[in-house]
C-alpha positions, 0 to 999 in steps of 0.5 A: 424768197423775202418779202416784197417791200416795193408796193410803193412804187408799184402804187405809184407806178399805177397812179403814174399810168392813170394821170397819163391816160387823164391828161392825155385825155383831157388834152394836155400838152405831153410836158404837162401830162408826164409833171402831172404823172410824176407828181402824182407818183411821188404822192401815191408812193410817199402816201402808201410808204407811209400808210404801210410803216405805220401799219408795221410799227402798229403789228410791232406794238401789238407783239410786244404785248405778247407774251413769249412762247415761256410766259415771259414779257417778251419786252418792247420791239424795237424795229418791226422788221430786223431782217433789212438790219441783218446781212 
């Protein structure tokens, strides 16, 4: 089984659910509650996606500085996760 790549979607759905509960508790109508939930979904999804990509690129830079198994420098890794490009 491959790596799960949907953490940003899961976080967005959780933010959407929380915003729905808060909007309903504040007495907003359905349209306002739905719109605020959608805004929260997009904002949290983009934020989490950026955090994950920063962490992956930092890990790739760290791995690029480590010598290979034969003691030679492996060079700069251009992609942190090349599996998405391989068929």
